[in-house]
PLY file of the C-alpha trace (Angstrom):
ply
format ascii 1.0
element vertex 271
property float x
property float y
property float z
element edge 270
property int vertex1
property int vertex2
end_header
-40.48 -3.56 23.27
-40.72 -6.43 20.76
-40.19 -4.05 17.84
-37.21 -2.43 19.59
-35.55 -5.83 20.06
-36.14 -6.71 16.41
-34.69 -3.37 15.37
-31.59 -3.82 17.56
-31.05 -7.33 16.25
-31.29 -6.23 12.61
-29.01 -3.27 13.29
-26.37 -5.56 14.88
-26.50 -7.79 11.80
-26.04 -4.71 9.60
-23.01 -3.61 11.63
-21.47 -7.06 11.39
-21.96 -7.04 7.62
-20.35 -3.66 7.37
-17.41 -4.72 9.52
-17.04 -7.82 7.37
-16.46 -5.62 4.35
-13.27 -4.39 6.00
-11.74 -7.85 5.66
-10.54 -7.85 2.09
-7.05 -9.42 1.77
-5.85 -11.95 -0.76
-4.71 -12.36 -4.36
-6.51 -10.19 -6.90
-7.42 -12.56 -9.75
-8.40 -10.79 -12.96
-9.66 -13.97 -14.69
-10.60 -17.55 -13.90
-7.19 -18.92 -14.82
-5.43 -19.85 -11.59
-2.76 -22.52 -12.28
-0.83 -21.72 -9.10
-3.86 -22.17 -6.83
-3.53 -18.66 -5.41
-5.94 -17.90 -2.57
-8.27 -15.11 -3.87
-9.40 -12.11 -1.89
-11.36 -13.19 1.16
-13.71 -11.27 3.42
-13.83 -14.16 5.92
-10.71 -14.70 7.98
-9.42 -14.15 11.47
-6.23 -12.38 12.46
-4.38 -9.56 10.67
-4.12 -11.31 7.32
-5.46 -14.61 5.92
-3.22 -17.66 5.53
-1.58 -17.64 2.10
-1.65 -20.70 -0.13
-0.02 -21.11 -3.53
1.88 -23.58 -5.71
5.19 -23.18 -7.56
6.26 -20.10 -5.66
9.67 -19.88 -7.29
8.00 -19.14 -10.63
5.93 -16.24 -9.34
6.28 -12.48 -9.24
4.12 -10.99 -6.50
3.11 -7.35 -6.13
1.71 -6.39 -2.71
-0.64 -3.38 -2.81
-1.37 -1.29 0.30
-4.25 1.18 0.28
-4.48 4.63 1.87
-5.85 5.56 5.28
-8.62 8.17 5.59
-8.59 8.37 9.39
-5.95 6.52 11.39
-8.40 6.21 14.31
-10.74 4.10 12.17
-10.26 0.98 10.11
-10.37 1.55 6.39
-13.13 0.08 4.20
-11.05 -1.73 1.59
-14.02 -2.36 -0.70
-14.32 1.34 -1.62
-13.51 2.19 -5.22
-10.80 4.69 -4.30
-8.94 1.97 -2.39
-8.56 -0.32 -5.38
-5.41 -1.00 -7.38
-5.15 1.78 -10.04
-5.20 0.91 -13.74
-1.77 2.45 -14.22
-0.38 -0.32 -11.97
-2.84 -3.21 -12.42
-1.65 -3.78 -16.00
1.43 -5.51 -14.61
-0.82 -8.51 -13.94
-0.75 -9.07 -17.73
2.89 -10.07 -17.49
3.84 -13.74 -17.21
3.38 -15.24 -13.72
2.75 -11.81 -12.15
0.05 -11.45 -9.52
-1.24 -8.80 -7.13
-1.80 -9.40 -3.42
-4.21 -6.86 -1.97
-3.41 -6.19 1.68
-6.35 -4.76 3.63
-4.93 -3.23 6.77
-6.63 -3.53 10.15
-4.22 -1.08 11.77
-5.42 1.99 13.72
-3.63 4.52 15.91
-5.59 3.90 19.13
-4.45 7.21 20.58
-0.76 6.86 19.71
0.09 9.30 16.92
1.51 7.56 13.83
1.55 4.10 15.40
-0.67 2.71 12.66
2.25 2.92 10.24
4.36 0.54 12.34
1.36 -1.78 12.74
0.99 -1.79 8.96
4.66 -2.71 8.67
3.96 -5.79 10.81
1.12 -6.76 8.49
3.32 -6.41 5.42
6.09 -8.41 7.09
3.59 -11.15 7.83
2.67 -11.40 4.19
6.28 -11.28 3.08
7.28 -14.04 5.48
4.45 -16.28 4.24
5.33 -15.70 0.59
9.01 -16.43 1.14
8.22 -19.57 3.15
6.20 -20.80 0.14
9.14 -20.40 -2.19
8.59 -16.93 -3.66
11.98 -15.28 -4.19
12.46 -11.89 -2.46
13.77 -10.40 -5.73
10.39 -11.24 -7.26
8.33 -9.43 -4.62
7.43 -5.75 -4.99
5.71 -3.42 -2.51
3.26 -0.89 -3.89
0.84 1.47 -2.28
-1.06 4.73 -2.20
-0.88 7.51 0.41
-0.32 5.87 3.84
0.10 2.54 2.05
2.85 4.08 -0.03
4.46 5.72 2.99
4.43 2.44 4.86
6.07 0.72 1.87
8.90 3.27 2.09
9.17 2.65 5.81
9.68 -1.03 4.98
13.08 -0.36 3.39
14.85 -1.92 6.38
13.87 -5.17 4.63
14.69 -4.30 1.01
16.67 -7.03 -0.75
16.13 -9.30 2.29
12.39 -9.74 1.79
11.47 -7.76 -1.32
12.92 -6.15 -4.42
11.74 -2.50 -4.31
8.68 -0.28 -4.09
6.34 1.61 -6.44
4.33 4.19 -4.58
1.79 6.91 -5.31
1.43 10.13 -3.24
3.10 8.73 -0.12
1.85 10.50 3.01
0.50 9.77 6.49
0.59 12.90 8.63
-2.36 14.90 7.36
-2.59 17.89 4.99
-0.05 20.72 5.13
-2.87 23.20 5.88
-3.39 21.52 9.28
0.28 21.70 10.37
-0.40 24.26 13.10
-3.80 22.83 14.00
-2.40 19.34 14.67
1.35 19.97 15.14
1.97 16.51 16.64
1.53 15.04 13.15
3.54 17.11 10.69
5.88 18.86 13.15
6.67 15.92 15.42
5.72 12.51 14.03
6.52 13.12 10.37
10.12 14.29 11.03
10.49 11.34 13.45
9.40 8.83 10.81
11.54 10.48 8.13
14.56 10.15 10.39
13.68 6.45 10.88
13.08 5.96 7.15
16.48 7.29 6.04
18.48 5.37 8.62
18.58 2.46 6.17
21.49 1.80 3.85
19.37 1.96 0.70
15.91 2.83 -0.54
14.87 1.39 -3.87
11.72 3.05 -5.02
9.75 4.64 -7.87
7.65 7.45 -6.41
4.83 9.37 -8.11
4.06 12.71 -6.43
1.75 15.54 -7.48
2.41 19.27 -7.51
-1.13 20.05 -6.33
-1.23 17.41 -3.59
-2.46 18.88 -0.27
-0.34 16.37 1.64
3.13 15.89 0.13
4.23 17.50 -3.10
7.44 16.41 -4.82
9.41 18.98 -2.84
8.20 17.50 0.46
9.70 14.18 -0.69
12.98 15.36 -2.24
14.82 14.34 0.94
14.75 10.85 -0.56
16.42 11.99 -3.77
19.10 13.82 -1.83
19.89 10.79 0.35
19.47 8.07 -2.31
20.10 9.72 -5.71
20.99 6.46 -7.46
18.14 4.27 -6.31
15.13 6.54 -5.90
13.20 7.90 -8.88
10.75 10.72 -8.10
8.23 11.56 -10.81
6.24 14.78 -10.27
3.48 16.43 -12.29
0.10 18.18 -12.04
-3.16 16.78 -13.43
-5.35 19.07 -11.34
-6.60 16.09 -9.36
-4.47 16.52 -6.26
-3.84 13.63 -3.88
-6.12 11.31 -5.87
-4.32 11.73 -9.21
-3.53 8.01 -9.14
-7.18 7.27 -9.98
-7.56 10.18 -12.44
-4.15 10.19 -14.09
-3.92 12.53 -17.08
-0.60 10.92 -17.90
-1.78 7.35 -17.50
0.00 6.01 -20.58
3.27 7.60 -19.60
2.87 6.39 -16.03
2.44 2.80 -17.28
5.59 3.06 -19.36
7.64 4.38 -16.43
6.29 1.61 -14.16
6.92 -1.14 -16.72
10.49 -0.01 -17.29
11.22 0.23 -13.58
9.66 -3.18 -12.91
11.69 -4.90 -15.64
14.92 -3.14 -14.73
14.58 -4.15 -11.08
13.94 -7.76 -12.09
17.04 -7.72 -14.29
19.31 -6.25 -11.62
0 1
1 2
2 3
3 4
4 5
5 6
6 7
7 8
8 9
9 10
10 11
11 12
12 13
13 14
14 15
15 16
16 17
17 18
18 19
19 20
20 21
21 22
22 23
23 24
24 25
25 26
26 27
27 28
28 29
29 30
30 31
31 32
32 33
33 34
34 35
35 36
36 37
37 38
38 39
39 40
40 41
41 42
42 43
43 44
44 45
45 46
46 47
47 48
48 49
49 50
50 51
51 52
52 53
53 54
54 55
55 56
56 57
57 58
58 59
59 60
60 61
61 62
62 63
63 64
64 65
65 66
66 67
67 68
68 69
69 70
70 71
71 72
72 73
73 74
74 75
75 76
76 77
77 78
78 79
79 80
80 81
81 82
82 83
83 84
84 85
85 86
86 87
87 88
88 89
89 90
90 91
91 92
92 93
93 94
94 95
95 96
96 97
97 98
98 99
99 100
100 101
101 102
102 103
103 104
104 105
105 106
106 107
107 108
108 109
109 110
110 111
111 112
112 113
113 114
114 115
115 116
116 117
117 118
118 119
119 120
120 121
121 122
122 123
123 124
124 125
125 126
126 127
127 128
128 129
129 130
130 131
131 132
132 133
133 134
134 135
135 136
136 137
137 138
138 139
139 140
140 141
141 142
142 143
143 144
144 145
145 146
146 147
147 148
148 149
149 150
150 151
151 152
152 153
153 154
154 155
155 156
156 157
157 158
158 159
159 160
160 161
161 162
162 163
163 164
164 165
165 166
166 167
167 168
168 169
169 170
170 171
171 172
172 173
173 174
174 175
175 176
176 177
177 178
178 179
179 180
180 181
181 182
182 183
183 184
184 185
185 186
186 187
187 188
188 189
189 190
190 191
191 192
192 193
193 194
194 195
195 196
196 197
197 198
198 199
199 200
200 201
201 202
202 203
203 204
204 205
205 206
206 207
207 208
208 209
209 210
210 211
211 212
212 213
213 214
214 215
215 216
216 217
217 218
218 219
219 220
220 221
221 222
222 223
223 224
224 225
225 226
226 227
227 228
228 229
229 230
230 231
231 232
232 233
233 234
234 235
235 236
236 237
237 238
238 239
239 240
240 241
241 242
242 243
243 244
244 245
245 246
246 247
247 248
248 249
249 250
250 251
251 252
252 253
253 254
254 255
255 256
256 257
257 258
258 259
259 260
260 261
261 262
262 263
263 264
264 265
265 266
266 267
267 268
268 269
269 270
């Protein structure tokens, strides 16, 4: 009995440690230089997101990154390598007064199909509101993300110009692979069309979208509804590296991707 109690105690500590790894929000600092006193990524905080602290907000350009979601019924482990900011995007931190905020989502579906997307919107709004209250200008805030994080960034376009400049997203998707359309019709046949309808109700979508021809979720042609509705403000870049949905982390056109992102970023700041 004694050994059983010791085992259970140790196992509970292990589970708590694992759960702690899922708290991972804050500014991604690539070196020790931190003149604006940005709060670095923390694994110890309560609530959806940690309290944001920074100095001289009006001088800063902030890029919020939202990771993908493996299973909407389960919280994502944000410490995993595949959930990190890709090199083809992270280079923007080399620009003057430009910083990344990594947003680790706690959202899950809890039995309501697709609801985690709307919960993630609330998390992003919370970060945006804090940044703006600290003096960061909406035109200097960008949303970025991969997969469900990218999709949620597009769903945030009801706040474009009001709270942020525009979005840069990779392989946006949330409703499962195309091959499972008939197996789980409530996702791609019901909830995806519903969210698309909601997404394109807005006046404008400002976004740079990278999509992959061999993606099992959404290929460029599954996203061309955005080009049709917003031809002047959406740029859709499609290609095939043979890496499917995870091309972002294995980009055969990495140098070209960086150039496209840099041009879009600078153009949006100048507009």
